[in-house]
C-alpha positions, 0 to 999 in steps of 0.5 A: 875232754876238748871243749869249745871254750878250751880251744877258744882259750888256746886260740886266744893265747896263741894270738896273744904270744904271737901277735897281739901281746904287749906284756910288761915286766912285773911292777917294781919300784922306780929304783928297781925298774931302772936297775932292772932295765940297766942290767937287761940292757948291759947283758944285751950289749955284752951279748952283742960284744960276744957276737961281734968278737966271735963271728968272722963274716963280711962287716954287713953280716956282722952288723946285722947279727950284732943288731939282732943280738942286741934288739931283742934285749933292749925291746925285752925291757919294755915288752919281753913278749916284743923281745921274743918276737924279735928273737925268733926273727933272729933265729930264723935269719941269722943262720943264712948269714953265718956259714959254717959256724955250725962246724965251729961251736955246734950250732948255726947261731952265734954264741951272743945270740944264745945268750940273748935267747936265754935271757929273753926266755927268762923274761918271758917266763917271769911275766906270762901264764903257762899257756903262753909259755906253752906256745913261745916254747913250741914256736921257738922249737918249730922256728929252730928245728929246720937248722938242727943237725939231729935229734941230740941237738934238738933235745939239748935245745929243749933242755936249755930253753925249758930251764930258762923258762921254768926259772922265769915262771918259778919267780913269777909264781912265787911272786904272785904267791907273796902278792896274794898272801899280802892281799890276804893279810890286808883282808884279815886286818881289815876284817878284824878292823870291821870286827872290832869296830862292831864289837866296840859299837856293840859295847856302846849300844849295851852302855847307853841303853842303860842310860836311855832306859833309866831316863825314860824310866824316870820320866814314866814314873813321874808322870803315872805318879803326879796325879796322886802326889798332886791330887789337890792342886787347889792347896796353897803353893801347889802350883809353883810345885806342879810347875816345877814338876813338869819342868823337871819332866821336861829336862829328863825328857830332853836329856833322854832323847838327847842320849837317844839320838846319839844311840841312833846309827850305832850298830848292835848285834842282836845276839848280845845280852843287855847288861842291867848293872849300873854303869860307871861314871866320872867318879869312878875315874879315881879307882882306875887311877888307884888300880894303876898305882897299886900295879906299881905304876907312878900315876898322877891325878888332877880333877877339876870342876863339878863331876856330877854335872856332867851328862851320863852318857858323857860320863860313861864315854869319858870313862871308857876312854880313860879306862882305854888310855890307861891300859895302852899306857901300862901296855906300850910303856911299862914303868913310865909315870902316867898324868891324868887331867879331867876338867869338867866345866860348863861348856865342855868337858876336857881330858888330857892323859900323858905317860913317858917313854917306858922300858919296853919297845916303842908304840910305833915298833909294835905290830897290831891293828890298833883296836884301842884307839879304834874304840876311842875315836868311835867314842869320840865321834859319837859325842861329836868330840875332838880327840887328838892322839899321837907320840910326843917328842919324848917318846911319850904318848897323849890322848887329849879329849874335848867334849863340847856342851851346849847351855844346858850342859848336855853334849851337843848333837 
């Protein structure tokens, strides 16, 4: 059914093709653009040489035919449609300057112009949609028809021009399909990265839930039981115990609020159930290292400082980073020795994990979206910590983490 919108679309396509279109060749790298331009210009010059050597007319007419043969190719370097428009002008005008050439090889145009037409038709097909190609084909056939002898020449012209248009459009459709596949691949990787980020945030939220719940539960129990444990404050020494009790309560509240502030802003899916099992701390780093050794990988562990003084939330996040770093080292560098250094100080907690080059492929040669490193960065950002990850000069890999602490030993907000 022919509708007003469809007629409008066909009219816009005709106007674009015949008059206003300033199409450009497909996007390519600078080197390929120059190579393409040189190839098109070279073909145009060759077609001009063929015209110059095959037509026997007066010098002005020969010069005109050579220019009409070369100019469409030169214009098609920047705009195939403008090259095609110039070609149509040549198709209409050159037969008038070449009397008797049809008797010599069957066409009223110079052989070089036929080569130019094939190239320009291909370039137009490579850079335009089917609607523009339809109008270009109809206009080209209409411009050439008055100079043809019979229907066989017309059929041959349609066949040759249609092949050039079809080849160019086939290349265009293939390029568009490849670009669409590349775009879909980028969208898929972006969705996978976002899903991994949300999953990692959900895991962090579930783990910190127990930390905050623990602090608040202890605070509530101690506050509710204080009136029973200090029922007679007049007894000697009870004032000091009471003040110490409230100081401990204040410290517990501050620590819980610090963990709660860190929890805010972390997205969590409602459909994940919250676990109630105890969360691992830095003391279980030894278990991780022993598990790596049991798997047959040499792993050194250097512990410095009092790990028990590290806040629970920091200890949990550092433990998860150690866990992920050891998993990555085993996966990407199988057989390589691993070194784990963990230092707990009054102002910071420092972690350094290094591994040498393994027997498998290098990390940079493997495909993947790096969700493990993404999770490390998310945890480091939550702790306001400095995280450095990268490949060593010898082909190994390092993970360096520094978590700053305030004067009271809590992570800085």
